[in-house]
C-alpha positions as CSV (number, residue, x, y, z in Angstrom):
1,X,-28.9,-5.2,-9.7
2,X,-25.9,-5.3,-12.2
3,X,-25.3,-5.0,-15.8
4,X,-22.0,-4.4,-17.9
5,X,-21.2,-1.9,-20.7
6,X,-22.9,-1.7,-23.7
7,X,-20.9,-2.6,-26.9
8,X,-21.3,-3.3,-30.8
9,X,-21.8,-7.1,-30.0
10,X,-25.5,-6.2,-29.1
11,X,-26.1,-6.6,-33.0
12,X,-25.1,-10.5,-32.9
13,X,-28.8,-11.9,-33.2
14,X,-29.5,-15.6,-32.6
15,X,-30.5,-17.2,-35.8
16,X,-33.7,-19.0,-34.2
17,X,-35.2,-15.6,-33.6
18,X,-34.3,-13.2,-36.4
19,X,-37.8,-13.2,-37.6
20,X,-39.1,-11.6,-34.1
21,X,-41.0,-8.4,-35.1
22,X,-40.1,-6.4,-32.4
23,X,-36.8,-5.7,-30.6
24,X,-35.6,-3.4,-27.5
25,X,-32.0,-2.8,-27.3
26,X,-30.7,-2.0,-23.8
27,X,-27.7,0.3,-23.4
28,X,-25.6,0.9,-20.5
29,X,-27.5,0.0,-17.4
30,X,-29.6,2.1,-15.2
31,X,-27.5,1.0,-12.0
32,X,-25.4,-2.0,-11.0
33,X,-26.7,-3.4,-7.7
34,X,-27.2,-6.5,-5.8
35,X,-30.9,-6.1,-5.6
36,X,-33.8,-8.2,-6.8
37,X,-37.1,-6.8,-6.1
38,X,-39.0,-9.8,-7.4
39,X,-37.1,-12.5,-5.4
40,X,-36.4,-10.2,-2.4
41,X,-38.5,-7.4,-2.4
42,X,-37.6,-4.8,0.3
43,X,-34.2,-6.3,1.0
44,X,-30.6,-6.8,-0.1
45,X,-30.4,-10.2,-2.4
46,X,-27.2,-12.1,-1.0
47,X,-27.5,-14.4,-3.9
48,X,-27.3,-12.6,-6.9
49,X,-25.8,-9.6,-8.7
50,X,-27.6,-8.4,-11.7
51,X,-28.5,-5.5,-14.1
52,X,-31.5,-3.2,-13.9
53,X,-31.6,-2.0,-17.4
54,X,-34.5,0.2,-17.0
55,X,-36.5,2.4,-14.5
56,X,-36.3,5.8,-13.2
57,X,-33.5,8.1,-11.8
58,X,-36.0,10.5,-10.2
59,X,-38.3,8.3,-8.2
60,X,-38.0,5.3,-6.2
61,X,-36.3,2.6,-7.6
62,X,-34.7,0.1,-5.1
63,X,-35.3,-2.9,-3.1
64,X,-39.1,-2.8,-3.9
65,X,-41.0,-0.7,-6.5
66,X,-44.6,-0.9,-8.3
67,X,-45.9,-0.4,-11.8
68,X,-46.9,3.0,-11.1
69,X,-43.5,4.0,-10.0
70,X,-41.9,2.3,-13.1
71,X,-44.3,4.4,-14.9
72,X,-43.4,7.7,-13.1
73,X,-40.0,7.3,-14.5
74,X,-38.5,10.2,-16.3
75,X,-36.3,8.3,-18.4
76,X,-35.3,4.7,-19.8
77,X,-31.7,3.0,-20.4
78,X,-33.6,1.1,-23.1
79,X,-34.4,2.2,-26.8
80,X,-38.1,2.3,-26.6
81,X,-39.6,5.0,-24.7
82,X,-43.1,3.4,-23.9
83,X,-41.3,0.6,-22.2
84,X,-40.3,1.4,-18.6
85,X,-40.0,-2.2,-17.6
86,X,-37.2,-3.6,-15.3
87,X,-35.1,-6.5,-17.1
88,X,-32.7,-8.2,-14.8
89,X,-30.0,-10.9,-15.3
90,X,-26.8,-12.0,-13.3
91,X,-23.3,-10.9,-14.3
92,X,-20.4,-12.8,-15.4
93,X,-16.9,-12.6,-13.9
94,X,-13.5,-14.1,-14.7
95,X,-11.6,-15.7,-12.0
96,X,-8.0,-15.5,-12.7
97,X,-6.4,-19.1,-12.6
98,X,-3.1,-17.9,-11.0
99,X,-4.6,-15.2,-8.4
100,X,-8.1,-16.7,-7.9
101,X,-9.3,-13.0,-8.0
102,X,-12.3,-12.0,-9.7
103,X,-12.8,-9.2,-12.6
104,X,-16.3,-8.3,-14.2
105,X,-16.5,-9.2,-17.9
106,X,-18.0,-6.7,-20.2
107,X,-20.9,-7.5,-22.6
108,X,-22.8,-6.1,-25.6
109,X,-26.0,-5.1,-23.5
110,X,-29.1,-6.7,-23.5
111,X,-31.3,-7.1,-26.6
112,X,-35.1,-8.2,-25.9
113,X,-36.9,-9.9,-28.6
114,X,-40.6,-9.3,-28.5
115,X,-42.0,-12.4,-30.4
116,X,-45.3,-13.3,-31.8
117,X,-45.6,-16.9,-30.9
118,X,-48.1,-19.4,-29.9
119,X,-51.3,-20.8,-31.2
120,X,-53.2,-17.7,-30.1
121,X,-51.3,-15.4,-32.1
122,X,-53.0,-14.1,-35.3
123,X,-50.3,-15.5,-37.7
124,X,-50.9,-18.7,-36.3
125,X,-54.9,-18.6,-36.8
126,X,-55.5,-17.4,-33.0
127,X,-57.5,-14.7,-31.8
128,X,-54.3,-12.3,-30.9
129,X,-52.0,-12.0,-28.4
130,X,-52.4,-9.8,-25.4
131,X,-50.2,-7.1,-23.7
132,X,-48.6,-7.6,-20.2
133,X,-51.1,-6.4,-17.3
134,X,-49.9,-3.8,-15.2
135,X,-47.7,-5.0,-12.5
136,X,-47.0,-8.5,-13.9
137,X,-43.8,-10.1,-12.5
138,X,-42.0,-13.1,-13.9
139,X,-38.7,-14.8,-14.2
140,X,-37.1,-17.8,-15.8
141,X,-34.1,-20.1,-15.0
142,X,-32.9,-20.9,-11.6
143,X,-30.0,-19.2,-9.9
144,X,-29.5,-22.5,-7.7
145,X,-29.1,-24.8,-10.6
146,X,-25.7,-26.6,-11.1
147,X,-26.6,-29.4,-13.7
148,X,-28.9,-30.5,-16.2
149,X,-31.9,-32.6,-14.7
150,X,-34.3,-33.4,-17.3
151,X,-34.3,-35.0,-20.9
152,X,-35.0,-32.9,-23.7
153,X,-38.4,-33.0,-24.9
154,X,-40.1,-34.2,-21.7
155,X,-42.4,-31.4,-22.3
156,X,-43.2,-30.9,-18.4
157,X,-43.1,-27.1,-17.4
158,X,-39.7,-27.8,-15.3
159,X,-38.2,-29.3,-18.4
160,X,-39.1,-26.2,-20.5
161,X,-37.8,-24.0,-17.9
162,X,-34.5,-25.9,-17.9
163,X,-34.4,-25.9,-21.8
164,X,-35.3,-22.1,-21.8
165,X,-31.6,-21.4,-20.5
166,X,-29.1,-21.5,-23.6
167,X,-25.8,-20.3,-25.1
168,X,-23.6,-20.4,-27.8
169,X,-19.8,-20.3,-28.1
170,X,-19.5,-18.0,-30.8
171,X,-16.0,-18.2,-32.7
172,X,-16.4,-17.1,-36.4
173,X,-13.8,-14.4,-35.9
174,X,-11.1,-16.9,-35.5
175,X,-12.2,-19.0,-38.5
176,X,-13.4,-21.9,-36.0
177,X,-16.7,-23.8,-36.0
178,X,-18.9,-22.4,-32.8
179,X,-21.1,-24.6,-30.8
180,X,-24.1,-24.7,-28.7
181,X,-25.0,-25.7,-25.3
182,X,-26.3,-29.3,-25.2
183,X,-26.9,-29.5,-21.7
184,X,-23.4,-29.9,-20.8
185,X,-23.0,-26.3,-19.3
186,X,-20.3,-23.8,-19.8
187,X,-17.6,-24.4,-22.9
188,X,-14.1,-25.5,-22.4
189,X,-12.8,-23.5,-25.2
190,X,-12.3,-19.6,-25.7
191,X,-15.2,-18.0,-27.5
192,X,-13.4,-15.7,-29.6
193,X,-16.6,-13.9,-30.7
194,X,-18.3,-14.0,-27.4
195,X,-20.5,-16.2,-25.2
196,X,-23.9,-15.6,-26.2
197,X,-26.3,-16.3,-23.6
198,X,-30.2,-16.5,-24.1
199,X,-33.4,-16.9,-22.2
200,X,-36.9,-18.0,-23.3
201,X,-39.4,-16.4,-21.0
202,X,-43.1,-17.7,-20.2
203,X,-45.7,-16.5,-22.5
204,X,-49.0,-17.8,-20.7
205,X,-50.6,-16.3,-17.7
206,X,-53.2,-17.6,-15.5
207,X,-55.2,-14.1,-16.0
208,X,-55.4,-13.7,-12.4
209,X,-52.4,-13.4,-10.4
210,X,-49.5,-10.7,-11.2
211,X,-47.0,-12.7,-9.3
212,X,-46.9,-16.1,-7.0
213,X,-45.0,-17.2,-3.9
214,X,-42.6,-19.0,-6.1
215,X,-42.7,-16.1,-8.9
216,X,-43.2,-18.9,-11.5
217,X,-46.5,-20.6,-11.0
218,X,-48.8,-17.4,-12.2
219,X,-47.1,-18.0,-15.5
220,X,-46.1,-21.0,-17.9
221,X,-44.3,-22.0,-21.1
222,X,-45.6,-22.6,-24.5
223,X,-45.7,-26.4,-25.1
224,X,-43.2,-26.0,-27.6
225,X,-41.2,-23.5,-25.7
226,X,-40.9,-21.1,-28.7
227,X,-44.2,-21.9,-30.1
228,X,-47.1,-24.1,-29.4
229,X,-50.1,-23.8,-27.2
230,X,-50.6,-22.8,-23.5
231,X,-51.3,-25.5,-20.9
232,X,-54.6,-26.0,-18.9
233,X,-55.0,-23.2,-16.5
234,X,-53.3,-20.4,-18.5
235,X,-55.8,-19.1,-20.8
236,X,-54.0,-15.8,-21.7
237,X,-51.2,-16.0,-24.3
238,X,-48.7,-12.9,-23.9
239,X,-46.0,-11.6,-26.1
240,X,-43.0,-14.1,-25.6
241,X,-39.8,-12.5,-24.4
242,X,-36.5,-13.7,-25.6
243,X,-33.1,-12.1,-23.7
244,X,-29.9,-12.2,-25.5
245,X,-26.6,-11.0,-24.0
246,X,-23.0,-11.6,-25.6
247,X,-20.2,-11.6,-23.2
248,X,-17.0,-10.5,-24.1
249,X,-14.9,-13.7,-22.9
250,X,-12.0,-13.1,-25.5
251,X,-10.8,-10.1,-23.4
252,X,-9.3,-12.8,-21.2
253,X,-7.9,-15.2,-23.6
254,X,-4.2,-14.5,-23.1
255,X,-4.8,-15.4,-19.2
256,X,-5.8,-19.0,-19.2
257,X,-5.2,-22.1,-21.4
258,X,-8.1,-24.1,-22.5
259,X,-7.1,-27.9,-21.9
260,X,-4.6,-26.7,-19.1
261,X,-7.0,-24.5,-17.1
262,X,-10.7,-25.2,-16.3
263,X,-13.2,-22.7,-17.6
264,X,-12.5,-19.3,-15.8
265,X,-15.7,-17.6,-16.0
266,X,-18.4,-17.8,-13.2
267,X,-21.6,-15.9,-12.8
268,X,-22.2,-13.7,-9.8
269,X,-24.5,-16.6,-8.0
270,X,-21.1,-18.4,-7.6
271,X,-21.9,-20.5,-10.6
272,X,-18.9,-22.1,-12.4
273,X,-21.3,-24.4,-14.4
274,X,-23.4,-22.1,-16.4
275,X,-26.7,-23.9,-15.3
276,X,-27.7,-20.7,-13.1
277,X,-28.2,-18.4,-15.9
278,X,-31.7,-16.8,-15.3
279,X,-33.6,-13.6,-15.7
280,X,-36.6,-11.5,-14.3
281,X,-39.0,-9.1,-15.7
282,X,-41.3,-6.7,-14.3
283,X,-43.6,-4.9,-16.6
284,X,-43.3,-1.1,-17.0
285,X,-45.2,-0.7,-20.5
286,X,-47.5,1.8,-21.7
287,X,-50.1,-1.2,-22.0
288,X,-52.1,0.7,-24.4
289,X,-49.3,1.5,-26.8
290,X,-48.0,-2.3,-26.5
291,X,-51.5,-3.5,-27.2
292,X,-51.7,-1.3,-30.2
293,X,-48.3,-2.3,-31.4
294,X,-49.3,-6.2,-30.9
295,X,-52.4,-5.6,-33.1
296,X,-51.2,-3.4,-35.8
297,X,-47.4,-3.7,-36.2
298,X,-46.9,-7.6,-37.4
299,X,-47.7,-6.5,-40.9
300,X,-46.3,-8.5,-43.7
301,X,-47.1,-5.6,-46.1
302,X,-44.4,-3.4,-44.3
303,X,-41.3,-3.0,-42.4
304,X,-43.0,-4.2,-39.3
305,X,-43.4,-7.7,-40.3
306,X,-39.8,-7.9,-40.5
307,X,-38.9,-6.7,-37.0
308,X,-38.2,-3.1,-37.7
309,X,-39.5,-1.4,-34.5
310,X,-39.1,2.1,-35.7
311,X,-41.5,1.3,-38.5
312,X,-44.3,0.8,-35.6
313,X,-46.2,4.1,-35.2
314,X,-46.9,3.4,-31.8
315,X,-43.5,2.9,-30.5
316,X,-40.9,5.7,-30.2
317,X,-37.2,4.4,-30.6
318,X,-34.8,6.4,-28.7
319,X,-31.1,6.8,-29.5
320,X,-28.3,4.6,-27.8
321,X,-26.6,7.8,-26.6
322,X,-29.7,9.3,-25.1
323,X,-30.6,6.0,-23.3
324,X,-26.9,6.2,-22.0
325,X,-27.7,9.3,-20.0
326,X,-30.4,7.3,-17.7
327,X,-28.6,6.5,-14.4
328,X,-29.1,6.2,-10.8
329,X,-26.6,6.0,-7.7
330,X,-26.5,2.6,-6.4
331,X,-28.3,1.9,-2.8
332,X,-25.8,-0.7,-1.8
333,X,-22.1,0.6,-0.8
334,X,-19.9,-2.4,-2.0
335,X,-17.3,-3.2,-4.3
336,X,-18.5,-4.7,-7.5
337,X,-16.0,-3.8,-10.4
338,X,-12.3,-4.0,-10.4
339,X,-10.3,-7.0,-9.0
340,X,-12.2,-8.8,-6.1
341,X,-11.1,-11.1,-3.7
342,X,-14.8,-12.8,-3.7
343,X,-17.8,-12.4,-5.6
344,X,-20.4,-9.7,-3.9
345,X,-22.7,-10.9,-1.4
346,X,-22.5,-14.2,0.0
347,X,-21.8,-16.3,-3.4
348,X,-19.0,-18.9,-2.7
349,X,-18.2,-21.0,-5.7
350,X,-20.4,-24.3,-5.9
351,X,-19.8,-26.9,-8.5
352,X,-22.9,-29.1,-8.0
353,X,-24.2,-31.2,-9.6
354,X,-26.6,-31.0,-7.0
355,X,-28.3,-27.5,-6.5
356,X,-26.5,-24.7,-4.9
357,X,-27.2,-23.7,-1.3
358,X,-28.5,-20.0,-1.4
359,X,-26.8,-18.4,1.6
360,X,-27.8,-15.2,3.4
361,X,-25.6,-12.6,5.4
362,X,-26.4,-14.6,8.5
363,X,-25.1,-18.1,7.4
364,X,-22.4,-17.0,5.1
365,X,-19.6,-19.3,5.1
366,X,-17.0,-16.8,4.0
């Protein structure tokens, strides 16, 4: 799994989620590696390259791991000590228009919002949200997607999953108006203040299965994506996760010309369109601490009601410097940083609009 360095841009929050009561900032990654223990347990994942932001440098993190092995971790690269979960998302690369070589793009670290959303939340008149069950795995987005398929507002789970993938082109440092994705894919201009990529996670669970064959159908999105009700068959409403990563694309502004060159940034999935942005979550929380935080730390009468994680007595906020010391050595021996002739694994550029072919080492066209 792969992740890029933590930087000051992690403080750039999305306006639509500033009222989230609880935030987990993740710093430098635990490890940079082409592994995905949810999609491809026990094997290398040819089709993606993503970050593991949290786990253990002393136990058995690798192609597969369990809730118990996550809970046995001796450190965390995120800043809440009770959270030993694994967060995963694909890396962004710059492809030089002249040389066609690839270079990794730095980002501001992963910021995870834990949101009290949905009809079941106490603030919405419900009976209360539930903690993630031990061993729960879930994902959002689609690594093969290369175009928009569904009209916004359709309300099906497929459309909600597509709408869960969002980004903004931030340009305030240049005095220019920024803009959001409206289903058109990557921008065409430089984003002087960063490319802010976001993901909504499902917040509804079937109450039985910790995973499913497609890694999707045991969970579902709220009817309004960011709020609303759970569909029939999903009786448990969880805390809603929202991922935010800001990529420092302006670092490469001198090396391409908007209007002359095509947008030169691609995801490690071989995606030059932006539609394959996706993320995974595997629960490693102290579930008692998280449930206590859910029940008691969204209080309008104290600082927990405005998202101050450190004000919640059930959570211990670590320093970024200490979190940055949590590291393990990669298992996969391959070049993932520096200047590369091709993306790691078997990920040739595929522009769509149809879904991409996910190759393996056995049928790689390279």
